[in-house]
C-alpha positions as CSV (number, residue, x, y, z in Angstrom):
1,M,8.6,12.7,18.4
2,R,7.5,9.8,19.9
3,I,6.3,7.3,16.8
4,L,4.9,3.6,16.7
5,V,4.4,1.6,13.4
6,Y,1.9,-0.5,14.5
7,G,1.9,-3.7,12.2
8,A,5.2,-5.9,11.4
9,G,4.9,-6.3,7.8
10,V,7.4,-5.5,5.0
11,L,6.2,-2.0,4.7
12,G,6.0,-1.8,8.5
13,C,9.5,-2.7,9.3
14,N,11.0,-0.8,6.2
15,L,9.3,2.3,8.0
16,A,10.3,1.4,11.4
17,R,13.9,1.2,10.2
18,D,13.7,3.8,8.8
19,F,12.6,5.6,11.6
20,F,15.2,3.9,13.8
21,R,18.0,4.9,11.9
22,A,17.5,8.7,11.7
23,G,17.4,8.6,15.3
24,K,13.4,8.6,16.0
25,D,11.8,7.6,19.2
26,V,9.8,4.7,17.1
27,T,8.2,1.6,18.4
28,L,7.1,-1.4,16.4
29,L,3.5,-3.1,17.0
30,A,4.6,-6.7,16.4
31,R,2.9,-10.4,17.3
32,G,3.8,-13.7,18.2
33,E,6.4,-16.2,17.0
34,W,7.6,-12.9,14.2
35,A,7.5,-10.5,17.8
36,E,9.7,-12.8,19.4
37,T,12.1,-13.5,16.9
38,I,12.7,-9.3,16.6
39,Q,13.0,-9.1,20.6
40,A,15.9,-12.1,20.6
41,N,17.8,-11.3,17.4
42,G,17.0,-7.4,16.2
43,L,14.7,-6.4,12.9
44,C,17.0,-7.6,10.1
45,I,15.9,-6.6,6.6
46,Q,17.9,-7.6,3.6
47,N,18.2,-6.0,0.6
48,W,16.8,-7.8,-2.4
49,V,19.3,-6.1,-5.2
50,F,22.2,-6.2,-3.9
51,R,21.3,-9.4,-1.0
52,V,22.9,-7.0,1.8
53,K,21.6,-7.8,5.3
54,S,21.0,-5.4,8.2
55,T,20.0,-5.5,11.9
56,I,18.9,-3.0,14.1
57,R,17.2,-2.9,18.1
58,V,14.2,-1.3,17.6
59,P,12.2,-1.6,20.9
60,V,8.8,-3.7,19.8
61,V,5.6,-4.2,22.1
62,T,3.0,-6.5,21.3
63,E,-0.2,-4.5,22.2
64,L,-1.4,-0.9,21.8
65,A,-2.6,0.2,25.4
66,P,-5.4,3.0,26.3
67,D,-3.0,5.0,28.1
68,D,0.0,4.5,25.8
69,R,1.2,8.1,24.3
70,Y,2.3,8.6,20.6
71,D,2.8,11.6,18.7
72,V,1.9,9.9,15.4
73,I,0.7,5.8,15.1
74,F,1.5,4.1,11.3
75,I,-1.1,1.6,10.8
76,A,1.1,-0.5,8.1
77,A,-1.6,-3.2,8.4
78,R,-3.6,-4.6,5.4
79,Y,-7.1,-3.3,4.2
80,T,-9.2,-6.0,5.6
81,Q,-7.5,-6.1,9.0
82,L,-8.0,-2.6,9.2
83,A,-12.3,-2.9,10.8
84,T,-10.3,-4.8,13.6
85,I,-8.3,-1.9,14.3
86,L,-10.3,0.1,15.4
87,D,-11.6,0.2,18.8
88,V,-8.3,-0.1,20.0
89,L,-7.7,3.5,18.1
90,R,-10.5,4.7,19.7
91,A,-9.2,3.6,23.5
92,N,-6.0,4.9,22.4
93,Q,-5.2,8.7,23.1
94,T,-3.0,9.7,20.4
95,K,-4.3,11.7,18.3
96,N,-2.5,11.3,14.5
97,V,-3.5,8.3,13.6
98,V,-1.7,7.6,9.6
99,F,-3.0,4.2,7.3
100,L,-0.5,3.2,5.1
101,G,-1.4,1.2,2.5
102,N,-3.8,0.2,-0.2
103,N,-7.9,1.8,0.7
104,V,-10.8,2.0,-1.4
105,R,-13.1,3.5,1.2
106,P,-10.8,5.8,3.6
107,D,-14.4,8.5,4.2
108,E,-15.8,5.6,5.8
109,L,-12.3,4.6,7.2
110,A,-11.8,8.5,8.8
111,A,-15.6,9.0,9.7
112,K,-15.0,5.9,12.3
113,L,-12.6,8.1,14.3
114,P,-14.0,11.3,14.5
115,E,-11.7,12.6,17.2
116,K,-8.5,11.8,15.6
117,N,-6.3,13.4,12.7
118,V,-6.8,10.6,9.9
119,M,-4.4,10.7,7.5
120,F,-3.6,8.6,4.8
121,A,0.4,7.5,2.9
122,F,1.4,5.0,0.5
123,A,4.7,4.1,0.6
124,S,7.7,2.7,-2.5
125,S,8.3,-0.6,-0.6
126,A,7.6,-3.9,-1.2
127,G,9.3,-7.1,-0.5
128,H,8.0,-10.7,1.6
129,R,8.6,-11.5,5.0
130,E,10.8,-15.3,5.6
131,K,11.2,-16.4,9.1
132,D,13.8,-14.5,10.5
133,K,14.1,-11.6,8.4
134,V,12.4,-9.4,5.5
135,V,13.4,-9.1,2.3
136,S,13.0,-6.3,0.6
137,V,12.9,-3.3,-2.6
138,D,12.6,0.2,0.3
139,L,12.8,3.7,-2.5
140,K,12.2,5.6,0.3
141,K,9.7,7.7,-1.0
142,I,6.2,8.0,0.5
143,T,2.8,9.6,-0.6
144,I,1.0,11.1,2.2
145,G,-1.8,14.0,2.9
146,Q,-5.4,13.4,4.3
147,L,-8.7,13.4,2.7
148,C,-10.5,16.8,1.0
149,E,-12.0,19.5,2.7
150,T,-10.0,18.5,6.2
151,A,-7.0,20.0,8.1
152,P,-4.1,20.4,6.3
153,N,-1.3,18.8,7.9
154,E,2.0,19.3,5.5
155,A,3.9,21.0,8.7
156,L,3.1,17.5,10.8
157,I,4.0,15.6,7.7
158,Q,7.4,17.2,7.7
159,E,8.5,17.0,11.3
160,I,7.6,13.4,11.4
161,F,10.0,13.0,8.4
162,S,12.7,15.6,8.9
163,G,16.1,13.7,8.8
164,T,14.7,10.4,7.4
165,G,15.9,10.9,3.5
166,Y,12.6,10.2,2.2
167,K,11.2,11.9,-0.7
168,V,8.0,12.7,1.1
169,A,5.2,13.3,-1.9
170,Y,2.1,15.5,0.2
171,E,-1.0,15.1,-0.6
172,P,-4.0,17.1,0.1
173,N,-6.5,14.2,-1.7
174,M,-5.3,11.0,-0.6
175,G,-8.9,9.4,-1.1
176,D,-8.7,10.2,-4.7
177,Y,-5.0,9.4,-4.7
178,L,-6.1,5.9,-3.4
179,L,-8.8,5.1,-5.5
180,C,-6.5,5.7,-8.8
181,H,-3.6,3.2,-7.1
182,A,-6.3,0.4,-6.8
183,A,-7.6,1.2,-10.6
184,F,-3.6,0.9,-11.4
185,V,-2.7,-2.6,-9.2
186,L,-5.3,-4.6,-9.6
187,P,-4.9,-5.4,-13.1
188,V,-1.8,-6.4,-11.8
189,A,-2.8,-8.6,-9.3
190,F,-5.0,-10.6,-12.0
191,A,-1.6,-10.9,-14.3
192,C,0.1,-12.3,-10.8
193,Y,-3.3,-15.1,-10.5
194,K,-3.3,-15.5,-13.7
195,T,-0.2,-17.0,-13.5
196,D,-0.2,-18.9,-10.0
197,G,2.7,-15.8,-9.5
198,D,4.7,-16.5,-11.8
199,L,4.7,-13.4,-14.1
200,K,7.9,-14.4,-16.3
201,R,5.0,-16.7,-17.5
202,L,4.0,-13.7,-19.3
203,K,7.2,-12.5,-20.6
204,G,7.3,-10.7,-23.9
205,D,3.0,-11.2,-24.2
206,T,2.2,-7.8,-25.7
207,A,-1.4,-8.5,-26.7
208,Y,-1.9,-9.7,-22.4
209,F,0.1,-6.1,-21.4
210,N,-2.4,-4.2,-22.9
211,K,-5.4,-5.4,-22.0
212,M,-3.5,-4.9,-18.6
213,T,-4.0,-1.3,-19.4
214,D,-7.3,-1.4,-20.9
215,A,-8.4,-2.0,-17.7
216,N,-6.5,0.2,-15.8
217,I,-7.8,2.7,-18.1
218,E,-11.1,1.6,-17.9
219,G,-10.7,1.7,-13.9
220,Y,-9.4,5.6,-14.2
221,R,-12.3,6.4,-16.8
222,A,-14.9,4.8,-14.2
223,L,-13.2,7.1,-11.6
224,K,-12.8,10.1,-13.6
225,N,-16.6,10.1,-14.8
226,S,-18.0,9.8,-11.0
227,G,-16.2,13.1,-10.2
228,H,-12.5,11.8,-8.8
229,V,-9.5,13.4,-9.4
230,I,-7.0,11.4,-11.7
231,L,-3.6,11.2,-9.5
232,P,-1.2,11.0,-9.5
233,K,-1.4,14.2,-12.0
234,E,1.5,12.4,-14.2
235,D,-1.6,10.0,-15.0
236,T,-4.1,12.6,-15.7
237,E,-4.0,12.2,-19.9
238,F,-4.3,8.6,-19.3
239,E,-6.4,8.0,-22.2
240,G,-3.6,9.2,-24.5
241,E,-1.2,6.8,-26.2
242,K,2.1,8.2,-24.2
243,Y,0.5,6.8,-21.5
244,R,-0.2,3.4,-23.1
245,K,3.2,3.0,-24.0
246,T,4.5,3.9,-20.3
247,C,2.5,1.3,-18.4
248,V,2.9,-1.4,-21.5
249,K,7.0,-0.9,-21.2
250,F,6.5,-1.4,-17.1
251,F,4.3,-4.3,-17.2
252,T,6.9,-5.7,-19.9
253,L,10.1,-4.9,-17.9
254,M,7.9,-6.1,-14.4
255,C,7.6,-10.0,-16.2
256,A,10.8,-10.5,-17.9
257,T,12.5,-9.5,-14.5
258,G,12.3,-10.3,-10.9
259,L,10.9,-6.9,-10.5
260,G,7.3,-8.7,-11.6
261,K,7.8,-11.4,-8.2
262,I,9.2,-8.7,-5.9
263,C,6.8,-5.9,-6.5
264,A,3.8,-7.2,-7.0
265,S,3.4,-11.3,-6.7
266,D,5.0,-11.8,-3.5
267,H,2.2,-9.0,-2.3
268,A,-0.6,-10.4,-4.5
269,M,0.0,-14.5,-3.8
270,N,-0.2,-13.6,0.1
271,A,-2.9,-11.1,0.3
272,I,-5.8,-12.9,-1.8
273,D,-8.0,-11.3,0.8
274,E,-7.4,-8.0,0.3
275,M,-7.0,-8.2,-3.4
276,S,-10.3,-9.9,-3.7
277,T,-12.2,-7.0,-0.9
278,L,-10.6,-4.3,-3.0
279,N,-11.8,-5.3,-6.0
280,R,-15.2,-6.0,-4.8
281,D,-15.4,-2.8,-3.4
282,L,-14.1,-1.0,-6.4
283,K,-16.2,-2.6,-8.8
284,K,-19.0,-1.8,-6.4
285,L,-18.1,1.7,-7.3
286,F,-18.4,1.3,-10.9
287,E,-21.7,0.0,-10.6
288,E,-23.2,2.8,-8.9
289,T,-22.2,5.2,-11.4
290,G,-23.2,2.7,-13.8
291,A,-19.3,2.4,-15.6
292,A,-18.7,0.1,-18.4
293,Y,-15.6,-1.8,-17.3
294,S,-15.3,-5.0,-19.3
295,V,-12.3,-5.6,-20.3
296,W,-11.3,-5.8,-16.3
297,Q,-14.2,-8.3,-15.9
298,V,-12.5,-10.4,-18.9
299,L,-9.1,-10.2,-16.8
300,E,-10.8,-10.8,-13.3
301,K,-12.4,-13.8,-14.8
302,D,-9.1,-15.4,-16.3
303,A,-7.7,-14.7,-12.2
304,G,-10.8,-16.2,-10.6
305,K,-9.6,-19.9,-8.9
306,Y,-7.9,-16.9,-6.5
307,L,-10.5,-14.1,-6.2
308,Q,-12.5,-14.5,-3.2
309,K,-16.3,-13.7,-4.2
């Protein structure tokens, strides 16, 4: 099975490294100086926890030509970059395409590629890229599947990840999964912008952590009331006290340790355009359904100097 990972940010590099180590026929698409660095020195990834570096000689290309043939292409690009990739994907003959990362309009994206078998995924991987390496946490966990009312891909997904050691969660309703993920992650992004990327400034601020949870609950409530399923299933009882305690505990840990930087602010501060666009598009859904999201708006206002209109 030939695999192309299209995009060499943190997600793409970790995924390509994991496939390569598993003996998969994987190629990484990178561009510019970063592509030159990988081609000359190999792909270097440093584990954020243990500070251990590893380097692999993964094959690198700088473009996807129409006659390049792969069994599956993983698109590891920001939400704001996807529109520029569509024409390239249409011109290429590869049928199976997986969009990896944030997305709140997956139905529209899939509709623009009617000849493809379009899937969506979210990986438990985070960090940042430096001049000569990626510094990251990679849990080797991925949630992946297709949109509702499309053909199931579970067997194909099992084949793709066989031998990788990944914990794979197959999700046949990735549309709602991604909407729910955005409703959780955007209040975290607001916190990153409120603190100029230094979440430790919120250490011990339980009142603010409760506001973050309130905003998340407002988002979940709006999605549920408009007919969407709350995913993952563990979040179904999001109105309950147990869910609130879990969220506040998580935010407390995130802001008291370096986890906040590697897992949240590194990406939020380097992807302001993506977070702004996700926020804008998710709010459109809220407003189309008449949802109330007053706490969300308060946190959004606090982050206003960063968020792009």
